[in-house]
Every structure is written in structure tokens, then in C-alpha cells.
ZADO-1210 file (C-alpha; in nm, 4 decimals, padded with zeros to 6 digits):
<atoms>
<atom x="-01.7302" y="01.1273" z="-05.7609" code="UNK" pos="1"/>
<atom x="-02.0282" y="01.3978" z="-05.8687" code="UNK" pos="2"/>
<atom x="-02.3247" y="01.3727" z="-05.5857" code="UNK" pos="3"/>
<atom x="-02.5822" y="01.5834" z="-05.5229" code="UNK" pos="4"/>
<atom x="-02.5347" y="01.6824" z="-05.0924" code="UNK" pos="5"/>
<atom x="-02.2777" y="02.0384" z="-05.1233" code="UNK" pos="6"/>
<atom x="-02.0743" y="01.8824" z="-04.7753" code="UNK" pos="7"/>
<atom x="-01.8640" y="01.7065" z="-04.8942" code="UNK" pos="8"/>
<atom x="-01.5594" y="01.7364" z="-04.5807" code="UNK" pos="9"/>
<atom x="-01.2505" y="01.5314" z="-04.7370" code="UNK" pos="10"/>
<atom x="-01.0144" y="01.3891" z="-04.4177" code="UNK" pos="11"/>
<atom x="-00.8242" y="01.0225" z="-04.4085" code="UNK" pos="12"/>
<atom x="-01.0098" y="00.7008" z="-04.2429" code="UNK" pos="13"/>
<atom x="-00.7966" y="00.7072" z="-03.8649" code="UNK" pos="14"/>
<atom x="-01.0543" y="00.3540" z="-03.7458" code="UNK" pos="15"/>
<atom x="-01.2925" y="00.1093" z="-03.8464" code="UNK" pos="16"/>
<atom x="-01.4858" y="-00.0668" z="-03.5721" code="UNK" pos="17"/>
<atom x="-01.6336" y="-00.3255" z="-03.7237" code="UNK" pos="18"/>
<atom x="-01.9594" y="-00.5460" z="-03.6093" code="UNK" pos="19"/>
<atom x="-02.1935" y="-00.8005" z="-03.6502" code="UNK" pos="20"/>
<atom x="-02.3344" y="-00.5799" z="-03.9650" code="UNK" pos="21"/>
<atom x="-02.2126" y="-00.2209" z="-03.9142" code="UNK" pos="22"/>
<atom x="-01.9525" y="-00.0644" z="-03.8981" code="UNK" pos="23"/>
<atom x="-01.7947" y="00.2823" z="-03.6421" code="UNK" pos="24"/>
<atom x="-01.5826" y="00.4637" z="-03.9862" code="UNK" pos="25"/>
<atom x="-01.4209" y="00.7528" z="-03.7646" code="UNK" pos="26"/>
<atom x="-01.1989" y="01.0171" z="-04.0595" code="UNK" pos="27"/>
<atom x="-01.0308" y="01.2621" z="-03.9759" code="UNK" pos="28"/>
<atom x="-01.0619" y="01.5840" z="-04.0597" code="UNK" pos="29"/>
<atom x="-00.7703" y="01.8230" z="-03.9826" code="UNK" pos="30"/>
<atom x="-00.7351" y="02.1094" z="-03.6615" code="UNK" pos="31"/>
<atom x="-00.8782" y="01.7909" z="-03.4195" code="UNK" pos="32"/>
<atom x="-01.1569" y="01.7451" z="-03.5885" code="UNK" pos="33"/>
<atom x="-01.3063" y="01.3627" z="-03.6836" code="UNK" pos="34"/>
<atom x="-01.6139" y="01.2735" z="-03.7569" code="UNK" pos="35"/>
<atom x="-01.7450" y="00.9979" z="-03.6635" code="UNK" pos="36"/>
<atom x="-02.0564" y="00.8092" z="-03.9107" code="UNK" pos="37"/>
<atom x="-02.2006" y="00.4214" z="-03.9260" code="UNK" pos="38"/>
<atom x="-02.1943" y="00.2605" z="-04.2525" code="UNK" pos="39"/>
<atom x="-02.2148" y="-00.1311" z="-04.2887" code="UNK" pos="40"/>
<atom x="-01.9859" y="-00.3937" z="-04.3382" code="UNK" pos="41"/>
<atom x="-01.9967" y="-00.4855" z="-04.6943" code="UNK" pos="42"/>
<atom x="-02.0014" y="-00.0676" z="-04.7684" code="UNK" pos="43"/>
<atom x="-01.6722" y="-00.0656" z="-04.5981" code="UNK" pos="44"/>
<atom x="-01.5454" y="-00.2957" z="-04.8127" code="UNK" pos="45"/>
<atom x="-01.7211" y="-00.1692" z="-05.1318" code="UNK" pos="46"/>
<atom x="-01.5758" y="00.1302" z="-05.1393" code="UNK" pos="47"/>
<atom x="-01.2128" y="00.0104" z="-05.0229" code="UNK" pos="48"/>
<atom x="-01.1449" y="00.1467" z="-04.6567" code="UNK" pos="49"/>
<atom x="-00.8712" y="00.1419" z="-04.4678" code="UNK" pos="50"/>
<atom x="-00.7135" y="00.3332" z="-04.1786" code="UNK" pos="51"/>
<atom x="-00.4665" y="00.5546" z="-04.3240" code="UNK" pos="52"/>
<atom x="-00.6262" y="00.5480" z="-04.7179" code="UNK" pos="53"/>
<atom x="-00.8918" y="00.9291" z="-04.8094" code="UNK" pos="54"/>
<atom x="-01.2254" y="00.9257" z="-04.7599" code="UNK" pos="55"/>
<atom x="-01.4920" y="01.1891" z="-04.7185" code="UNK" pos="56"/>
<atom x="-01.7600" y="01.2368" z="-04.5261" code="UNK" pos="57"/>
<atom x="-02.0818" y="01.3848" z="-04.6923" code="UNK" pos="58"/>
<atom x="-02.3882" y="01.5543" z="-04.5229" code="UNK" pos="59"/>
<atom x="-02.6802" y="01.5675" z="-04.6865" code="UNK" pos="60"/>
<atom x="-02.7786" y="01.9637" z="-04.4689" code="UNK" pos="61"/>
<atom x="-03.2215" y="01.7762" z="-04.4060" code="UNK" pos="62"/>
<atom x="-03.0327" y="01.5349" z="-04.1511" code="UNK" pos="63"/>
<atom x="-02.7893" y="01.7770" z="-03.9512" code="UNK" pos="64"/>
<atom x="-02.9059" y="01.9363" z="-03.5617" code="UNK" pos="65"/>
<atom x="-02.8232" y="02.2230" z="-03.4745" code="UNK" pos="66"/>
<atom x="-02.8296" y="02.2791" z="-03.0682" code="UNK" pos="67"/>
<atom x="-02.7580" y="02.6033" z="-02.8927" code="UNK" pos="68"/>
<atom x="-02.8065" y="02.6848" z="-02.4888" code="UNK" pos="69"/>
</atoms>
């Protein structure tokens, strides 16, 4: 898989909660870190996502927010 984003985080799908149109996919990155992403149900099917399969959370830096106290 070639992509332009450099922030590719590999993990294991630990949850998929489907709604009417979209699904929330949870990916366990290890070390207690879980990333959640909302994608379409069609994308879940197209990617063949299932609990236990390897998947990637790909983060585009322009869409990341950072905060501090």
C-alpha cells in the first residue's frame, strides 16, 4: 500500500459498531492505545474489516488537533 501520509499506525481491529450509514471502527495499536475512526459501512465491507484482522489508522497531519492545559 502506497500513500502520501507518513503517519500509518498498524494495529488490530477490536470493534466495529455499524449504524444506518456509518460504522465506528476501533483499532488496538498496542500498549493500551486504541484509535477510533468513523467510516462508511460500504468502506467496512470494501476493506474486508473484521474483528481480529490487521488494519491501519492513517492520520493526515493537517487534520490533527493538538491541545494543552
